[in-house]
C-alpha positions in Angstrom: -10.0 -9.3 12.8 -8.5 -7.8 9.7 -6.8 -4.4 9.9 -8.8 -1.6 8.2 -8.7 2.1 7.5 -11.2 4.3 9.3 -12.9 6.7 6.9 -11.2 9.6 8.6 -7.7 8.1 7.7 -8.3 7.9 4.0 -6.3 10.9 2.8 -5.8 10.6 -0.9 -3.9 13.9 -1.3 -1.0 12.8 0.9 2.0 10.5 0.1 1.3 6.8 0.6 4.0 6.8 3.3 1.7 8.8 5.5 -0.8 5.9 5.7 -0.9 4.2 9.1 -1.1 0.7 7.5 1.4 -0.6 5.0 0.8 -3.2 2.4 3.4 -5.4 0.8 3.4 -8.4 -1.5 6.5 -10.6 -1.4 6.8 -13.0 -4.3 9.0 -15.9 -5.2 11.6 -14.6 -7.6 12.1 -18.0 -9.1 8.5 -18.6 -10.0 7.7 -18.6 -13.7 6.4 -15.1 -14.8 2.9 -16.3 -15.5 2.5 -18.0 -12.1 4.1 -15.0 -10.4 1.8 -12.5 -12.0 -1.3 -14.7 -11.3 -0.3 -15.0 -7.7 0.1 -11.2 -7.2 -3.1 -10.5 -9.0 -5.1 -13.0 -7.0 -3.8 -12.0 -3.6 -4.3 -8.3 -4.5 -7.9 -9.0 -5.2 -8.3 -10.9 -1.9 -6.5 -8.1 0.1 -8.7 -5.4 -1.5 -11.8 -7.3 -0.6 -10.6 -8.0 3.0 -9.5 -4.5 4.0 -12.1 -1.8 4.5 -11.0 1.6 3.2 -8.1 0.2 1.1 -9.7 1.0 -2.3 -10.2 4.7 -2.9 -12.8 6.4 -5.0 -12.5 6.3 -8.8 -12.8 9.1 -11.2 -13.3 10.0 -14.9 -10.6 10.8 -17.4 -10.7 13.8 -19.7 -12.9 11.9 -22.1 -15.4 11.0 -19.4 -14.4 7.3 -19.1 -14.8 6.2 -15.5 -11.9 4.5 -13.9 -12.7 2.4 -10.8 -10.9 3.2 -7.5 -7.4 1.8 -6.8 -5.6 1.2 -3.5 -4.9 4.7 -2.3 -2.2 3.6 0.3 0.0 1.9 -2.2 1.6 -1.5 -2.3 5.2 -2.5 -2.7 5.9 -5.8 -4.5 9.1 -7.3 -3.2 11.1 -10.4 -4.2 12.3 -13.3 -2.1 13.4 -16.9 -2.5 11.0 -19.8 -1.8 12.7 -20.5 1.5 12.5 -16.9 2.5 8.8 -16.9 1.8 8.3 -19.8 4.2 10.3 -18.0 6.9 8.5 -14.7 6.3 5.1 -16.4 6.6 6.1 -18.0 9.8 7.3 -14.7 11.3 4.3 -12.8 10.1 1.9 -15.3 11.5 3.2 -14.5 15.0 2.4 -10.8 14.6 -0.8 -9.4 16.1 -3.0 -7.3 13.8 -1.4 -8.4 10.5 -3.5 -9.6 7.6 -1.7 -12.4 5.8 -3.0 -13.7 2.4 -0.9 -16.2 0.5 -1.2 -17.9 -2.8 -0.4 -21.5 -2.2 1.1 -23.2 -5.3 -1.6 -25.9 -5.0 -4.1 -23.1 -5.8 -2.3 -22.7 -9.1 -2.1 -26.4 -9.9 -5.6 -27.4 -9.1 -8.2 -26.5 -11.7 -11.1 -27.1 -9.4 -11.4 -24.8 -6.4 -12.8 -27.4 -4.1 -9.9 -29.7 -5.0 -7.5 -27.0 -3.9 -9.4 -26.6 -0.6 -9.3 -30.3 0.0 -5.5 -30.4 -0.6 -5.0 -27.4 1.6 -7.0 -29.0 4.4 -4.6 -31.9 4.5 -1.4 -29.7 4.3 0.2 -28.5 7.6 0.9 -24.7 7.4 4.6 -25.2 7.5 4.4 -27.2 4.3 2.2 -24.8 2.3 4.5 -23.6 -0.5 3.4 -20.1 -1.6 4.2 -18.3 -4.8 3.5 -14.9 -3.1 2.3 -13.5 0.3 0.4 -10.3 0.9 1.0 -8.7 4.3 -0.9 -5.7 5.6 -0.6 -4.1 9.0 0.8 -1.3 11.1 3.6 0.3 9.1 6.4 -0.4 11.7 5.4 -4.0 12.1 5.4 -4.6 8.3 8.7 -2.7 7.9 10.3 -4.9 10.5 9.3 -8.0 8.6 10.4 -7.0 5.1 13.3 -4.6 5.6 15.8 -6.9 4.0 13.7 -7.6 0.8 14.1 -5.5 -2.3 11.6 -4.6 -5.0 10.8 -7.3 -7.4 12.6 -6.6 -10.7 
């Protein structure tokens, strides 16, 4: 079961740190910029689709152009080494109530989605190399996992 926000928790006029759930993306600092940005964009879309209440209402600008909703609870994008990503995924997988969405490198090298899925089906989880990992869960649990990582710069 994926963590989600109850409608009563969606408080868009409060700081993001007041949200019960925390969302982080940890990306491989050594990945080429295009692959890194692609990975972050793809796992952000998957996370937004998987978590009820993460995307807030949108609104119009002063000229009346409507802007779709964005994640109201925020998201920090942190950097790590490829080895740290493997270790982080292993640790996060042991946590109850965490949503983990990764971007395996094979998803970025296969041009046919079914080929990616076939390759993934033959790869043990410990050997899945990821460009980035999205983790969403209770704030204290996520903080404990990522406390030593800094913002991606």
